[in-house]
C-alpha positions as CSV (number, residue, x, y, z in Angstrom):
1,M,11.7,23.4,-8.6
2,F,13.1,20.5,-10.8
3,G,11.0,18.0,-8.8
4,A,7.9,20.1,-9.4
5,Y,8.5,20.0,-13.2
6,I,8.9,16.3,-13.1
7,G,5.7,15.9,-11.0
8,E,3.8,18.2,-13.4
9,G,5.1,16.2,-16.4
10,C,4.1,12.9,-14.9
11,Q,0.7,14.3,-14.1
12,R,0.2,15.4,-17.7
13,V,1.1,11.9,-18.9
14,I,-1.3,10.2,-16.4
15,N,-4.1,12.6,-17.3
16,G,-3.5,11.9,-21.0
17,L,-3.7,8.2,-20.4
18,V,-6.9,8.6,-18.4
19,R,-8.6,10.7,-21.1
20,T,-7.6,8.1,-23.8
21,L,-8.9,5.2,-21.7
22,A,-12.1,7.0,-20.9
23,R,-13.0,7.2,-24.6
24,F,-13.3,3.5,-24.6
25,D,-15.4,3.5,-21.4
26,P,-13.6,0.5,-19.8
27,D,-14.8,-1.2,-16.6
28,P,-12.6,0.3,-13.8
29,N,-12.9,-3.0,-12.0
30,L,-11.2,-4.6,-15.0
31,L,-8.3,-2.1,-14.8
32,T,-8.0,-2.9,-11.1
33,T,-7.8,-6.7,-11.8
34,I,-5.3,-6.1,-14.6
35,G,-3.1,-4.2,-12.1
36,L,-3.2,-7.3,-9.8
37,G,-2.2,-9.5,-12.7
38,I,0.8,-7.3,-13.4
39,N,1.8,-7.4,-9.8
40,I,1.7,-11.2,-9.8
41,L,4.0,-11.1,-12.8
42,A,6.4,-8.8,-10.8
43,A,6.2,-11.3,-7.9
44,V,7.2,-14.2,-10.3
45,L,10.2,-12.1,-11.5
46,Y,11.2,-11.4,-7.9
47,G,11.0,-15.1,-7.1
48,F,13.5,-15.9,-9.9
49,G,15.8,-13.1,-8.7
50,Q,15.0,-10.7,-11.6
51,F,14.7,-7.7,-9.3
52,F,15.5,-5.1,-11.9
53,Y,12.8,-6.3,-14.3
54,G,10.4,-6.8,-11.4
55,G,10.8,-3.2,-10.5
56,L,10.0,-2.1,-14.1
57,V,6.9,-4.3,-14.1
58,M,5.8,-2.8,-10.7
59,I,6.0,0.6,-12.3
60,A,3.5,-0.6,-14.9
61,A,1.3,-2.2,-12.3
62,N,1.1,1.0,-10.3
63,I,0.2,3.1,-13.3
64,F,-2.8,0.9,-13.6
65,D,-3.4,1.4,-9.9
66,M,-3.5,5.1,-10.5
67,L,-5.7,4.9,-13.6
68,D,-8.6,2.8,-12.4
69,G,-10.0,5.4,-9.9
70,R,-9.4,8.3,-12.2
71,V,-11.1,6.6,-15.1
72,A,-14.0,5.7,-12.8
73,R,-14.5,9.3,-11.8
74,L,-14.1,10.7,-15.3
75,T,-16.6,8.2,-16.7
76,G,-19.0,8.5,-13.8
77,R,-18.6,4.8,-12.8
78,V,-17.6,5.3,-9.2
79,T,-19.2,2.6,-7.0
80,K,-18.7,1.5,-3.4
81,F,-17.9,-2.0,-4.5
82,G,-15.2,-0.6,-6.8
83,A,-13.6,1.2,-4.0
84,F,-13.8,-2.0,-1.9
85,L,-12.3,-4.1,-4.7
86,D,-9.5,-1.6,-5.3
87,S,-8.5,-1.6,-1.6
88,S,-8.7,-5.4,-1.3
89,L,-6.7,-6.1,-4.5
90,D,-4.1,-3.5,-3.4
91,R,-3.6,-5.5,-0.2
92,L,-3.3,-8.7,-2.2
93,S,-0.9,-7.2,-4.6
94,D,1.4,-6.0,-1.8
95,M,1.4,-9.5,-0.2
96,V,2.1,-11.3,-3.5
97,V,5.1,-9.1,-4.2
98,F,6.6,-9.7,-0.8
99,L,5.9,-13.4,-1.2
100,G,7.9,-13.4,-4.4
101,I,10.9,-11.9,-2.6
102,I,10.6,-14.4,0.3
103,I,10.6,-17.2,-2.2
104,F,13.8,-15.8,-3.8
105,Y,15.7,-15.7,-0.5
106,A,14.3,-19.1,0.6
107,R,15.4,-20.9,-2.6
108,D,18.4,-23.2,-2.5
109,T,20.7,-20.9,-4.5
110,Q,23.8,-18.9,-3.7
111,Y,21.6,-16.1,-2.6
112,H,19.7,-18.2,0.0
113,S,19.3,-16.2,3.2
114,T,17.1,-17.1,6.1
115,L,17.7,-13.7,7.5
116,Y,16.4,-11.8,4.5
117,A,13.5,-14.2,4.0
118,A,12.5,-13.6,7.6
119,L,13.1,-9.8,7.2
120,T,10.8,-9.7,4.1
121,G,8.2,-11.6,6.0
122,A,8.5,-9.0,8.8
123,A,8.1,-6.2,6.3
124,L,5.0,-8.0,4.9
125,I,3.4,-8.2,8.3
126,G,4.3,-4.6,9.0
127,S,2.6,-3.4,5.8
128,V,-0.5,-5.4,6.5
129,M,-0.7,-4.1,10.1
130,I,-0.4,-0.5,8.8
131,S,-3.5,-1.0,6.6
132,Y,-5.4,-3.0,9.3
133,T,-4.7,-0.4,12.0
134,S,-6.0,2.3,9.7
135,A,-9.2,0.3,8.9
136,R,-9.8,-0.6,12.5
137,A,-9.1,2.8,13.9
138,E,-11.5,4.5,11.5
139,S,-14.4,2.6,13.2
140,L,-13.5,4.7,16.3
141,I,-12.1,8.0,14.9
142,P,-12.8,9.9,11.6
143,K,-9.3,9.4,10.0
144,C,-6.1,7.5,10.6
145,D,-3.6,8.0,7.8
146,V,-0.6,9.3,9.8
147,G,2.9,7.9,9.5
148,F,5.6,8.1,6.9
149,L,5.4,4.6,5.2
150,R,2.0,4.6,3.6
151,R,1.4,2.4,0.6
152,P,2.7,4.9,-2.1
153,E,5.9,5.3,-0.1
154,R,6.3,1.5,0.3
155,V,5.8,1.0,-3.4
156,V,8.2,3.7,-4.4
157,L,10.9,2.5,-2.0
158,L,10.6,-1.1,-3.2
159,I,10.8,0.0,-6.9
160,I,13.9,2.1,-6.2
161,G,15.5,-0.8,-4.3
162,S,14.7,-3.2,-7.2
163,L,16.1,-0.9,-9.9
164,T,19.5,-0.9,-8.1
165,V,19.9,-4.6,-8.7
166,W,21.4,-4.7,-12.1
167,P,20.9,-7.9,-14.2
168,N,23.8,-10.3,-14.0
169,S,25.8,-8.2,-11.6
170,T,27.0,-9.3,-8.2
171,H,28.7,-6.1,-7.1
172,W,27.4,-5.0,-3.7
173,M,27.2,-1.4,-4.9
174,L,24.6,-2.5,-7.5
175,N,22.4,-4.3,-5.0
176,K,20.5,-2.1,-2.5
177,M,17.6,-4.6,-2.0
178,P,18.9,-5.8,1.4
179,A,19.2,-2.2,2.7
180,T,15.7,-1.5,1.2
181,L,14.2,-4.5,3.1
182,W,15.8,-3.3,6.4
183,L,14.5,0.2,5.8
184,M,11.0,-1.0,4.9
185,T,10.8,-3.2,8.0
186,V,11.9,-0.6,10.4
187,L,9.7,2.2,8.9
188,S,6.7,-0.1,8.7
189,Y,6.7,-0.8,12.4
190,W,7.4,2.8,13.1
191,T,4.4,3.8,11.1
192,F,2.3,1.1,12.8
193,A,3.4,2.5,16.2
194,Q,2.5,6.0,15.1
195,R,-1.0,5.0,14.2
196,L,-1.5,3.2,17.5
197,Y,-0.4,6.3,19.3
198,H,-2.6,8.6,17.1
199,T,-5.6,6.5,17.6
200,W,-5.1,6.3,21.4
201,R,-4.7,10.1,21.5
202,M,-7.8,10.8,19.3
203,V,-10.0,8.3,21.3
204,R,-9.0,10.0,24.5
205,E,-9.9,13.4,23.0
206,L,-13.3,12.1,21.8
207,E,-13.9,10.7,25.3
208,K,-13.1,14.1,26.9
209,R,-15.4,15.9,24.5
210,A,-18.2,13.3,25.2
211,G,-17.6,13.8,28.9
212,L,-17.9,17.6,28.7
213,S,-21.1,17.3,26.6
214,D,-22.6,14.8,29.1
215,S,-21.7,16.9,32.1
216,G,-18.9,14.8,33.3
217,A,-20.3,11.4,32.2
218,V,-17.6,9.9,30.0
219,S,-18.7,7.3,27.5
220,S,-16.3,5.6,25.2
221,P,-17.3,5.5,21.5
222,Q,-18.1,1.9,20.7
223,P,-17.9,0.3,17.2
224,A,-20.9,-1.5,15.9
225,S,-18.9,-4.7,15.7
226,G,-15.5,-6.0,16.8
227,N,-14.9,-6.9,13.2
228,P,-13.0,-4.2,11.3
229,D,-14.6,-5.3,8.1
230,N,-18.0,-4.4,9.6
231,P,-17.7,-0.8,10.8
232,P,-20.6,1.2,12.1
233,S,-23.3,2.1,9.6
234,G,-22.7,5.3,7.7
235,R,-18.9,4.9,8.0
236,R,-16.9,3.6,5.1
237,I,-13.6,1.8,5.7
238,Q,-10.8,3.9,4.4
239,F,-7.8,1.6,3.8
240,D,-4.3,2.9,3.6
241,Y,-3.0,4.0,0.3
């Protein structure tokens, strides 16, 4: 019940921001680009070890991420390129933030850790593979958004981990970023495996249906191209969010 009130309150705030922005009729693509710029700022803060402030900046960045699509719908400026740009810059934002964390652990400081630099790299690869698997699978099946650690969950988890790292504090109880990185890495590859299995199961189901409709002649659905960025005509890539 309490969580529902919080969610409703946040929704009202977001809707108010959307209506206010819509009065100025901004270019939604500009909002998307500003969101990327704010994520780059967060990555710089991560690179210097300012995890707490990086988490706060990420909150602002993801507010912009929520605003651009809603403003586009409210102002009637929804375009296919806008959706493509939003998905592409979301991927870039994710990778830039992870890069900032890798730089922090790779720097020659008291916090240098090859283990956590590698772990962050593994989490980056896992997040990219979640999105890639979804895009590639949807050239074969209608939808592939299964799994726990989608982009919103990854962002929220990273923000929560960041906000536990209090400025100028070295107490282990006030730094849950290492635990967050372990959790993100494990859940990323778990979600990746879930999507592989889901796609395999759905493709088999489609093949069985095709076999029944063709009186026993099973034909596998073939994408128009082996390139996931060039799906069959009429199908739009749905990236992971």
